[in-house]
mmCIF file as gemmi writes it, N, C-alpha and C atoms, coordinates in Angstrom:
data_model
loop_
_atom_site.group_PDB
_atom_site.id
_atom_site.type_symbol
_atom_site.label_atom_id
_atom_site.label_alt_id
_atom_site.label_comp_id
_atom_site.label_asym_id
_atom_site.label_entity_id
_atom_site.label_seq_id
_atom_site.pdbx_PDB_ins_code
_atom_site.Cartn_x
_atom_site.Cartn_y
_atom_site.Cartn_z
_atom_site.occupancy
_atom_site.B_iso_or_equiv
_atom_site.pdbx_formal_charge
_atom_site.auth_seq_id
_atom_site.auth_asym_id
_atom_site.pdbx_PDB_model_num
ATOM 1 N N . MET Axp A 1 ? -17.775 -65.042 -30.505 1 0 ? 1 A 1
ATOM 2 C CA . MET Axp A 1 ? -16.796 -66.102 -30.686 1 0 ? 1 A 1
ATOM 3 C C . MET Axp A 1 ? -16.718 -66.914 -29.404 1 0 ? 1 A 1
ATOM 4 N N . GLU Axp A 2 ? -16.732 -68.207 -29.569 1 0 ? 2 A 1
ATOM 5 C CA . GLU Axp A 2 ? -16.694 -69.098 -28.414 1 0 ? 2 A 1
ATOM 6 C C . GLU Axp A 2 ? -15.263 -69.289 -27.933 1 0 ? 2 A 1
ATOM 7 N N . HIS Axp A 3 ? -15.132 -69.521 -26.634 1 0 ? 3 A 1
ATOM 8 C CA . HIS Axp A 3 ? -13.818 -69.812 -26.072 1 0 ? 3 A 1
ATOM 9 C C . HIS Axp A 3 ? -13.644 -71.323 -26.02 1 0 ? 3 A 1
ATOM 10 N N . HIS Axp A 4 ? -12.541 -71.798 -26.571 1 0 ? 4 A 1
ATOM 11 C CA . HIS Axp A 4 ? -12.228 -73.228 -26.573 1 0 ? 4 A 1
ATOM 12 C C . HIS Axp A 4 ? -10.913 -73.438 -25.838 1 0 ? 4 A 1
ATOM 13 N N . PRO Axp A 5 ? -10.815 -74.498 -25.042 1 0 ? 5 A 1
ATOM 14 C CA . PRO Axp A 5 ? -9.533 -74.771 -24.381 1 0 ? 5 A 1
ATOM 15 C C . PRO Axp A 5 ? -8.445 -75.07 -25.41 1 0 ? 5 A 1
ATOM 16 N N . ALA Axp A 6 ? -7.204 -74.84 -25.007 1 0 ? 6 A 1
ATOM 17 C CA . ALA Axp A 6 ? -6.077 -75.002 -25.934 1 0 ? 6 A 1
ATOM 18 C C . ALA Axp A 6 ? -5.985 -76.424 -26.486 1 0 ? 6 A 1
ATOM 19 N N . ALA Axp A 7 ? -6.377 -77.41 -25.712 1 0 ? 7 A 1
ATOM 20 C CA . ALA Axp A 7 ? -6.282 -78.797 -26.169 1 0 ? 7 A 1
ATOM 21 C C . ALA Axp A 7 ? -7.272 -79.095 -27.289 1 0 ? 7 A 1
ATOM 22 N N . ALA Axp A 8 ? -8.337 -78.319 -27.399 1 0 ? 8 A 1
ATOM 23 C CA . ALA Axp A 8 ? -9.353 -78.581 -28.414 1 0 ? 8 A 1
ATOM 24 C C . ALA Axp A 8 ? -9.032 -77.921 -29.751 1 0 ? 8 A 1
ATOM 25 N N . TRP Axp A 9 ? -8.054 -77.009 -29.805 1 0 ? 9 A 1
ATOM 26 C CA . TRP Axp A 9 ? -7.762 -76.289 -31.039 1 0 ? 9 A 1
ATOM 27 C C . TRP Axp A 9 ? -7.318 -77.183 -32.186 1 0 ? 9 A 1
ATOM 28 N N . PRO Axp A 10 ? -6.475 -78.21 -31.97 1 0 ? 10 A 1
ATOM 29 C CA . PRO Axp A 10 ? -6.122 -79.068 -33.122 1 0 ? 10 A 1
ATOM 30 C C . PRO Axp A 10 ? -7.335 -79.764 -33.723 1 0 ? 10 A 1
ATOM 31 N N . ALA Axp A 11 ? -8.275 -80.165 -32.88 1 0 ? 11 A 1
ATOM 32 C CA . ALA Axp A 11 ? -9.479 -80.807 -33.396 1 0 ? 11 A 1
ATOM 33 C C . ALA Axp A 11 ? -10.316 -79.812 -34.194 1 0 ? 11 A 1
ATOM 34 N N . LEU Axp A 12 ? -10.376 -78.578 -33.725 1 0 ? 12 A 1
ATOM 35 C CA . LEU Axp A 12 ? -11.113 -77.554 -34.468 1 0 ? 12 A 1
ATOM 36 C C . LEU Axp A 12 ? -10.44 -77.252 -35.797 1 0 ? 12 A 1
ATOM 37 N N . ALA Axp A 13 ? -9.111 -77.215 -35.788 1 0 ? 13 A 1
ATOM 38 C CA . ALA Axp A 13 ? -8.376 -76.947 -37.026 1 0 ? 13 A 1
ATOM 39 C C . ALA Axp A 13 ? -8.581 -78.07 -38.039 1 0 ? 13 A 1
ATOM 40 N N . ALA Axp A 14 ? -8.635 -79.299 -37.557 1 0 ? 14 A 1
ATOM 41 C CA . ALA Axp A 14 ? -8.814 -80.441 -38.449 1 0 ? 14 A 1
ATOM 42 C C . ALA Axp A 14 ? -10.196 -80.436 -39.086 1 0 ? 14 A 1
ATOM 43 N N . GLY Axp A 15 ? -11.191 -79.971 -38.356 1 0 ? 15 A 1
ATOM 44 C CA . GLY Axp A 15 ? -12.549 -79.958 -38.882 1 0 ? 15 A 1
ATOM 45 C C . GLY Axp A 15 ? -12.957 -78.623 -39.471 1 0 ? 15 A 1
ATOM 46 N N . ALA Axp A 16 ? -12.025 -77.73 -39.693 1 0 ? 16 A 1
ATOM 47 C CA . ALA Axp A 16 ? -12.363 -76.382 -40.155 1 0 ? 16 A 1
ATOM 48 C C . ALA Axp A 16 ? -12.999 -76.404 -41.541 1 0 ? 16 A 1
ATOM 49 N N . ALA Axp A 17 ? -12.508 -77.227 -42.419 1 0 ? 17 A 1
ATOM 50 C CA . ALA Axp A 17 ? -13.031 -77.253 -43.78 1 0 ? 17 A 1
ATOM 51 C C . ALA Axp A 17 ? -14.461 -77.796 -43.818 1 0 ? 17 A 1
ATOM 52 N N . GLU Axp A 18 ? -14.778 -78.711 -42.937 1 0 ? 18 A 1
ATOM 53 C CA . GLU Axp A 18 ? -16.112 -79.292 -42.933 1 0 ? 18 A 1
ATOM 54 C C . GLU Axp A 18 ? -17.146 -78.332 -42.362 1 0 ? 18 A 1
ATOM 55 N N . GLN Axp A 19 ? -16.75 -77.469 -41.43 1 0 ? 19 A 1
ATOM 56 C CA . GLN Axp A 19 ? -17.709 -76.614 -40.754 1 0 ? 19 A 1
ATOM 57 C C . GLN Axp A 19 ? -18.153 -75.43 -41.609 1 0 ? 19 A 1
ATOM 58 N N . GLN Axp A 20 ? -17.211 -74.672 -42.161 1 0 ? 20 A 1
ATOM 59 C CA . GLN Axp A 20 ? -17.586 -73.433 -42.841 1 0 ? 20 A 1
ATOM 60 C C . GLN Axp A 20 ? -16.924 -73.264 -44.202 1 0 ? 20 A 1
ATOM 61 N N . GLY Axp A 21 ? -16.463 -74.294 -44.805 1 0 ? 21 A 1
ATOM 62 C CA . GLY Axp A 21 ? -15.896 -74.177 -46.135 1 0 ? 21 A 1
ATOM 63 C C . GLY Axp A 21 ? -14.423 -73.818 -46.121 1 0 ? 21 A 1
ATOM 64 N N . ALA Axp A 22 ? -13.959 -73.269 -47.236 1 0 ? 22 A 1
ATOM 65 C CA . ALA Axp A 22 ? -12.528 -73.03 -47.432 1 0 ? 22 A 1
ATOM 66 C C . ALA Axp A 22 ? -12.012 -71.814 -46.662 1 0 ? 22 A 1
ATOM 67 N N . GLY Axp A 23 ? -12.871 -70.908 -46.224 1 0 ? 23 A 1
ATOM 68 C CA . GLY Axp A 23 ? -12.417 -69.712 -45.522 1 0 ? 23 A 1
ATOM 69 C C . GLY Axp A 23 ? -11.678 -70.042 -44.243 1 0 ? 23 A 1
ATOM 70 N N . ASN Axp A 24 ? -12.264 -70.922 -43.429 1 0 ? 24 A 1
ATOM 71 C CA . ASN Axp A 24 ? -11.608 -71.321 -42.187 1 0 ? 24 A 1
ATOM 72 C C . ASN Axp A 24 ? -10.347 -72.129 -42.468 1 0 ? 24 A 1
ATOM 73 N N . LEU Axp A 25 ? -10.389 -72.979 -43.457 1 0 ? 25 A 1
ATOM 74 C CA . LEU Axp A 25 ? -9.21 -73.774 -43.809 1 0 ? 25 A 1
ATOM 75 C C . LEU Axp A 25 ? -8.068 -72.865 -44.247 1 0 ? 25 A 1
ATOM 76 N N . LEU Axp A 26 ? -8.389 -71.827 -45.007 1 0 ? 26 A 1
ATOM 77 C CA . LEU Axp A 26 ? -7.358 -70.888 -45.446 1 0 ? 26 A 1
ATOM 78 C C . LEU Axp A 26 ? -6.725 -70.175 -44.258 1 0 ? 26 A 1
ATOM 79 N N . ARG Axp A 27 ? -7.531 -69.799 -43.269 1 0 ? 27 A 1
ATOM 80 C CA . ARG Axp A 27 ? -6.983 -69.176 -42.056 1 0 ? 27 A 1
ATOM 81 C C . ARG Axp A 27 ? -6.029 -70.118 -41.342 1 0 ? 27 A 1
ATOM 82 N N . VAL Axp A 28 ? -6.403 -71.381 -41.235 1 0 ? 28 A 1
ATOM 83 C CA . VAL Axp A 28 ? -5.547 -72.366 -40.563 1 0 ? 28 A 1
ATOM 84 C C . VAL Axp A 28 ? -4.239 -72.52 -41.318 1 0 ? 28 A 1
ATOM 85 N N . VAL Axp A 29 ? -4.306 -72.609 -42.632 1 0 ? 29 A 1
ATOM 86 C CA . VAL Axp A 29 ? -3.102 -72.761 -43.449 1 0 ? 29 A 1
ATOM 87 C C . VAL Axp A 29 ? -2.204 -71.532 -43.299 1 0 ? 29 A 1
ATOM 88 N N . LEU Axp A 30 ? -2.786 -70.344 -43.301 1 0 ? 30 A 1
ATOM 89 C CA . LEU Axp A 30 ? -1.98 -69.13 -43.162 1 0 ? 30 A 1
ATOM 90 C C . LEU Axp A 30 ? -1.318 -69.053 -41.792 1 0 ? 30 A 1
ATOM 91 N N . VAL Axp A 31 ? -2.032 -69.42 -40.739 1 0 ? 31 A 1
ATOM 92 C CA . VAL Axp A 31 ? -1.445 -69.387 -39.395 1 0 ? 31 A 1
ATOM 93 C C . VAL Axp A 31 ? -0.297 -70.375 -39.293 1 0 ? 31 A 1
ATOM 94 N N . VAL Axp A 32 ? -0.486 -71.579 -39.807 1 0 ? 32 A 1
ATOM 95 C CA . VAL Axp A 32 ? 0.58 -72.589 -39.768 1 0 ? 32 A 1
ATOM 96 C C . VAL Axp A 32 ? 1.783 -72.122 -40.586 1 0 ? 32 A 1
ATOM 97 N N . MET Axp A 33 ? 1.534 -71.472 -41.71 1 0 ? 33 A 1
ATOM 98 C CA . MET Axp A 33 ? 2.624 -70.985 -42.546 1 0 ? 33 A 1
ATOM 99 C C . MET Axp A 33 ? 3.412 -69.884 -41.838 1 0 ? 33 A 1
ATOM 100 N N . VAL Axp A 34 ? 2.714 -68.96 -41.179 1 0 ? 34 A 1
ATOM 101 C CA . VAL Axp A 34 ? 3.397 -67.883 -40.468 1 0 ? 34 A 1
ATOM 102 C C . VAL Axp A 34 ? 4.22 -68.437 -39.314 1 0 ? 34 A 1
ATOM 103 N N . VAL Axp A 35 ? 3.645 -69.37 -38.552 1 0 ? 35 A 1
ATOM 104 C CA . VAL Axp A 35 ? 4.384 -69.979 -37.441 1 0 ? 35 A 1
ATOM 105 C C . VAL Axp A 35 ? 5.609 -70.72 -37.965 1 0 ? 35 A 1
ATOM 106 N N . GLY Axp A 36 ? 5.467 -71.419 -39.07 1 0 ? 36 A 1
ATOM 107 C CA . GLY Axp A 36 ? 6.599 -72.116 -39.668 1 0 ? 36 A 1
ATOM 108 C C . GLY Axp A 36 ? 7.694 -71.16 -40.115 1 0 ? 36 A 1
ATOM 109 N N . CYS Axp A 37 ? 7.313 -70.021 -40.69 1 0 ? 37 A 1
ATOM 110 C CA . CYS Axp A 37 ? 8.308 -69.025 -41.111 1 0 ? 37 A 1
ATOM 111 C C . CYS Axp A 37 ? 9.038 -68.438 -39.909 1 0 ? 37 A 1
ATOM 112 N N . VAL Axp A 38 ? 8.31 -68.162 -38.839 1 0 ? 38 A 1
ATOM 113 C CA . VAL Axp A 38 ? 8.939 -67.622 -37.633 1 0 ? 38 A 1
ATOM 114 C C . VAL Axp A 38 ? 9.922 -68.622 -37.045 1 0 ? 38 A 1
ATOM 115 N N . LEU Axp A 39 ? 9.528 -69.879 -36.956 1 0 ? 39 A 1
ATOM 116 C CA . LEU Axp A 39 ? 10.431 -70.903 -36.414 1 0 ? 39 A 1
ATOM 117 C C . LEU Axp A 39 ? 11.655 -71.102 -37.305 1 0 ? 39 A 1
ATOM 118 N N . THR Axp A 40 ? 11.468 -71.051 -38.614 1 0 ? 40 A 1
ATOM 119 C CA . THR Axp A 40 ? 12.595 -71.188 -39.534 1 0 ? 40 A 1
ATOM 120 C C . THR Axp A 40 ? 13.56 -70.016 -39.392 1 0 ? 40 A 1
ATOM 121 N N . ALA Axp A 41 ? 13.023 -68.797 -39.296 1 0 ? 41 A 1
ATOM 122 C CA . ALA Axp A 41 ? 13.877 -67.63 -39.121 1 0 ? 41 A 1
ATOM 123 C C . ALA Axp A 41 ? 14.635 -67.701 -37.806 1 0 ? 41 A 1
ATOM 124 N N . TRP Axp A 42 ? 13.962 -68.125 -36.754 1 0 ? 42 A 1
ATOM 125 C CA . TRP Axp A 42 ? 14.633 -68.256 -35.455 1 0 ? 42 A 1
ATOM 126 C C . TRP Axp A 42 ? 15.763 -69.281 -35.539 1 0 ? 42 A 1
ATOM 127 N N . PHE Axp A 43 ? 15.508 -70.419 -36.191 1 0 ? 43 A 1
ATOM 128 C CA . PHE Axp A 43 ? 16.516 -71.465 -36.301 1 0 ? 43 A 1
ATOM 129 C C . PHE Axp A 43 ? 17.724 -70.991 -37.105 1 0 ? 43 A 1
ATOM 130 N N . LEU Axp A 44 ? 17.474 -70.258 -38.193 1 0 ? 44 A 1
ATOM 131 C CA . LEU Axp A 44 ? 18.576 -69.808 -39.032 1 0 ? 44 A 1
ATOM 132 C C . LEU Axp A 44 ? 19.357 -68.653 -38.411 1 0 ? 44 A 1
ATOM 133 N N . LEU Axp A 45 ? 18.68 -67.789 -37.668 1 0 ? 45 A 1
ATOM 134 C CA . LEU Axp A 45 ? 19.324 -66.601 -37.133 1 0 ? 45 A 1
ATOM 135 C C . LEU Axp A 45 ? 19.883 -66.773 -35.737 1 0 ? 45 A 1
ATOM 136 N N . ARG Axp A 46 ? 19.614 -67.88 -35.077 1 0 ? 46 A 1
ATOM 137 C CA . ARG Axp A 46 ? 20.063 -68.035 -33.692 1 0 ? 46 A 1
ATOM 138 C C . ARG Axp A 46 ? 21.585 -68.162 -33.584 1 0 ? 46 A 1
ATOM 139 N N . GLY Axp A 47 ? 22.253 -68.548 -34.634 1 0 ? 47 A 1
ATOM 140 C CA . GLY Axp A 47 ? 23.7 -68.682 -34.603 1 0 ? 47 A 1
ATOM 141 C C . GLY Axp A 47 ? 24.445 -67.373 -34.709 1 0 ? 47 A 1
ATOM 142 N N . TYR Axp A 48 ? 23.761 -66.307 -35.138 1 0 ? 48 A 1
ATOM 143 C CA . TYR Axp A 48 ? 24.446 -65.038 -35.336 1 0 ? 48 A 1
ATOM 144 C C . TYR Axp A 48 ? 24.763 -64.308 -34.036 1 0 ? 48 A 1
ATOM 145 N N . ASN Axp A 49 ? 24.098 -64.645 -32.932 1 0 ? 49 A 1
ATOM 146 C CA . ASN Axp A 49 ? 24.363 -63.939 -31.691 1 0 ? 49 A 1
ATOM 147 C C . ASN Axp A 49 ? 25.47 -64.587 -30.86 1 0 ? 49 A 1
ATOM 148 N N . LYS Axp A 50 ? 26.045 -65.677 -31.342 1 0 ? 50 A 1
ATOM 149 C CA . LYS Axp A 50 ? 27.154 -66.31 -30.633 1 0 ? 50 A 1
ATOM 150 C C . LYS Axp A 50 ? 28.454 -65.589 -30.973 1 0 ? 50 A 1
ATOM 151 N N . LYS Axp A 51 ? 29.221 -65.275 -29.958 1 0 ? 51 A 1
ATOM 152 C CA . LYS Axp A 51 ? 30.484 -64.568 -30.171 1 0 ? 51 A 1
ATOM 153 C C . LYS Axp A 51 ? 31.642 -65.557 -30.111 1 0 ? 51 A 1
ATOM 154 N N . ASP Axp A 52 ? 32.516 -65.488 -31.095 1 0 ? 52 A 1
ATOM 155 C CA . ASP Axp A 52 ? 33.711 -66.321 -31.115 1 0 ? 52 A 1
ATOM 156 C C . ASP Axp A 52 ? 34.87 -65.524 -30.528 1 0 ? 52 A 1
ATOM 157 N N . ASP Axp A 53 ? 35.256 -65.839 -29.285 1 0 ? 53 A 1
ATOM 158 C CA . ASP Axp A 53 ? 36.347 -65.115 -28.622 1 0 ? 53 A 1
ATOM 159 C C . ASP Axp A 53 ? 37.664 -65.846 -28.802 1 0 ? 53 A 1
């Protein structure tokens, strides 16, 4: 596996379907979905740790 700088990853993600078919595109979609779920959970749950004194 080649090492790519962090700035090049969006370009690789955009061209994933053209390079190796739907397998790479599916990986990109799953990663974006997991990151989105984590951010949504963080946003919804961040209010529960505030204490009302």
